N, C-alpha and C positions, 0 to 999 in steps of 0.2 A: 531688916529684911528689905531686899531690893525686889520689887514686884514687876515681873514681866507678864502678869496674868490679865490685867484689866485691858479691855479693848476700847480705850477712849483716849482722845488727844489730851496732852498735858498742857495745852494752851488755854488761856482764859477766853471766855466768850468776848467778842469784839465790843468795845465801849458803846458804839452807836446802837447795838442790839440791846445791851443792858439799859441804856437810856430810854429806848422805846418801851421796854417793860416797865420801867419806873413811871413813865408818863401814863401808861395804860392802867397801872395800879391806882392812879389818882383820878381816873376817868369813871364817873358813876355808871355809864352804860356797860362797862366791863365788870361791874359788881353783880350783875344779874345773869340768869341763863341766857345763852345765845343758841343759834341753831345747832342741833346735834351733829350735823355733818360738817361743821366748820364755819368760821367767820367768812362771809362772802368775800371780803378783801383778801383773806389768805388763800381761798380757793382760786381767786383770780390771779394772785401772785404765783401760785403753783402752776397754773396753766401757762402763764407767761414764761416762767422758768423752764418748763418742760419744752416749750418751743425754742427758747433761747439755747438751752444746753444740749437737747437731744434731737431737735428738728422735728419733733412730733407734735402735731396740733391736737389739742384736747380742749373740751369745754370745761368751764368751772363746775358744771353739773356732773362731770365725769369723775370728780374728785371727792374722796372722803378723808377728812382730817382725823387722825387717830392719836392715841397716847403712845407715841413712838412707833417705829417701824415694826416692833414686835407685835403690837396689837393689830397692825395692818395685816401682818402675815396670818395671825390667828383668825381675824374676821374674814379674810379672803378665803381661807380654807374652810371655815365653818359655813360659808355661803355656797361654795362650789361642790363640796364633797358629800356623798351619801355614804351610809355605813358600808364598810367593806371595800370602798374604792381604793385603788392602789396609787401611790404617789412615788414617782421616780426621784431619788435623791442622789445626785452626784456626791460622792464621798471621797475625802473627808467633808463633813457637813457642819454647819453651825449647830450647836447643841440644841437650840430651840426648835429647829425644823421637825425632827421626828416626833417630838412631844406635841407640837402644834397639830401635826397630822393626826396623831392618836386622839387628841382632845376633840377633833372634828369627826371622829369615827372612822378615819381612814387608816390605811396600812402603809407604813413607810417601806420602800424597797430601795436599799442602798445599791448604788452603782459605783464601784470603787475604781479610783485612779490613783496611781502611786507616783513617787518622785521621778521614775523613769520617763513618764509622759508629761512631767511638769504639773502633775495633778489635774490634767485636763481630760475630761471624759469625751468619748467619741460617739458619733451617731450609731456606729456599729454596736457599741456597748449598750446604748440606750435601747436600741431595737431588740437586742438579745434579751433585755430585761422586761420588755413590754409584754403584757398578757391581755386577754379580753377584759380584765378588771381594771386595767390602767386608765386613770382619769386625767392625770396631771403630771407635768414636769415642774419641779421646783428648781429654778436656775439662779445662780449667783455668780456674777463676774464684774469686778474683782471679788475674789472669794475670801471668806473667813472659814477656816483658819489658815489657808495656805498662802494667800496673797497671789494666787494664780489669776492670770487674765487670759480669757479665751480670745484668740484672734478673731477679727471681725468676720472673716470668711467662714470660720467654724461656727460662730454664733449664727450666721445666716443659714448655714447648713442645718443646724439644730432647729432653727425656726421653721424652715421649709419642711423638715421631717415631721415636726409637730403638726403643721398644717395638713400635711398629707395623711397623717394617721388620726386626725380628729382630736388630738389631745389639747387640753388647756395648758397654758404656761403661766406660772407665777414667777416673775423675774424680779429679784431683789437687787436694786441698783444703788444701795446706800453708800457704796464706796466709789461711785462713778468718777469723781474728780481726783481720787488718790491713785494715780498711775504714773509710772516712771520709765525712763529710758526709751522714750518714743512709743511706748505702749498706748493704746487707746481703748476705751470701753464704750463703744456705741450701744445705744438702747436697742433691744431686740425688735420692738415694733418699728423702729426707724429703718432697720435692715429688711424686715419682712412685713410691710404694711398690711398685707392681707391677713396677718395673724392678729391684728388689733382687736378683732371681735371675739377672740378666744384667749386674750392675754390680759393679765392683771400686773401692773407695775407697782412695786413697793419702793418707797424712798422716804427721806426725812432730812432734818437739819443736823442730826447728832454728830456725824463724823466730819462732814464738810466744814461746818461752822463751829466746831468745838462746843456743842450744845447737848451733850448726852443727858444732862440732868433736867433739861427743859421739857422733855418728853413730847415732842411734836414729830409725828410722821404722817404718812398718807398713803392711800392706794388710789390708783387710776385704773379704770376698767370700763367695760360696756355698761350702758345705762341700767340694764336690769340687774346686773351684779352689784353695781354701786348702790342702787336703790335698796336691794335686799340687805347689803352689808350695813347701810345707814340705819335701817330699821333695827338690825341686831345691835348696832352701836348705841342707839337711843335707849335701848332697854338694859344696857350693861353699864355704861359710864356717862351718858349724855355728852355735853360738849367737853372738849379739851379745855384746860384752864385758859381763860381769855388772855391773861398776862403773857403766857407762853406763846399763844397764837400771835399776839401783837409783836412779840420779839421775833417770831419766825418771819413775819411780813418784812420786818426791817432787815433780817439776814438775807432774804431772797431778793429784795429790791434795792438794797443799799450797796455800799462799797464792797466789791468782791476781791480786793487786793490781798486781804488776809488769807484767802484760800491758797494762793500761790506761795505765800510765805511759809505756811504750814507744810505744804507739799515739798518745798525745797528742804526744809528741816528733816522731814521724814525720809526723803531720798538720801540725804547724807547719813542718817542713822542706819538706813537699810544697808548701805554699802559697808558701814562699819561692822554691824552685827554679823552679816554674812561672812565677811573676811575673817573675823575672829572665830566664829564657830567652825569654819573650815580648817582652822589650825588644830582642832581637837581630833586626835586619831579616833576613828570609829563613828564619827558623825558625818552624815551626808546631807548637805544643805543646799537645795536648789535656790537660786536667786529669785525672790518674788518680784513681780512687776506691778503689784498694786496693793491696796489697803495698807495696813501697817503691822503685818505679821510675817514671821518666818516659821517654817514648819519642818525642822530637820528630822531626818530618820536617825534613831538611836539604836536600831536593832542590833548593830554590830557590837554594842556595849553590853547587851543583855546576856546574862549568864556568866559574866566576868566579875572578878572581885574588884571592888572599888572602896578604898578606905576601910579595908577589913570586912567588907560586907558584899555579898553577891546579890545583885538585883536581877530579877527575872522578867519584870514587866516595866513598861514606861511609867506606870503609876508608882511603882516602887522607886524608880529612878527619880521621879519628881519629889517624892517624899524625902529621899536621900539628899537631894539638892537643897531642899528647905531646911532639913535638920543640920547638915554639915556645912553648907555654904551660905545659908540664909538668903537663898535665891528662890523666888516663887515663879513657877512655870505651870502650864496646864498640860497634863498628859494626853496622849492621843486617844485614850479610851473615851474621853469626853466627846470626841468628834467621829467616832465610829471606826477609827484605825489605830489600834494598839501598836506600839513600837515607834511612836513619834512624840515630839514635844512641840507645843505652840508657845512662841515668845512674841509678845507685842513690843515693837520698838518705839511706841508712842510715849516715851519717857525721856527725861533729860539726858543730854549727851554724857555727862560725867557718871551718872548712875548706870547708864547702859554699859559703858566701858568697864566700870567696876564690877557690875554683875556678871558680865561674860568672862572677865578675868578670873573671878571666883570659880566659875564653871570650868574654865581651862585648868585651873590648879587642882580641882577635885577630880575631874574626869580624866585628866592627863595621867593620873596614877593608876588607871585601870590596868589590871593584869592581863 
């Protein structure tokens, strides 16, 4: 089976990062509890990285280190939401977002954008979805699952709208360095500094540094939010594993050249997969500008016979691809938009070509 489902780089973690972890494992002070909010040296490195990469000045005290970006999303929402608060979710959304909102007692409100808009939600759509119960906008650019990158002027417009309407914004910037073709992904608080007092930034080392298994993320926000989230964190998991935190320090402060190497490989694969998918009749595939996903529409294939079987949903189509072509993809139902498939192109070039070739052979037979 060729897997396009996993959202993680296929590269190994850089040797200098692994060596930092090895050294940390031998250091007795890392064998004990450390501050729940994160190692001081990591919080300093995150603050320095935020200024270096985003142009936003934050204090180490404004940072909470978490077990991956997923925990940062959960703890930010648990801190900010009251029961019944509504959260605007540009859709397609990452599968964790609505569940994290519900776990925090909130109500997810999808705001759908389709391939015609490049999967980019507008201020007009957000305003139409806003009610007196709306508390927060959960924003992600570059986006999972679509790879869409909101242009800077539109990000700024969204930020000014949130400021004017008194909403909080949780901005997930985990894919900030994975942009292509001249696209940029500026940080929202860099574009609208006045929003910084009502904005929580989520990030981590997983995607940029090929460290998904090390489980190090963070959130950055106003002092009272970070203090409350840190208290929650201390009662849920205590500190993130010290060895992983030491590795993250090395990733953020060490040689950054590996980031460009991965980005170049992803860009090459992006062009390959889009070109091949567009050769399949019935598939509409916008070219993503960020992350490492494509999100083609397969709605024109639904209801048609394929290999002697008629599929009516993208979930059924994903099952057919797995059974008949031994190709694993994620159906759009997982992201709030049936009729689509998500494919990650963070896999080897040969596997990528072989996998999409199998899709071409199977789906090209659609009646």
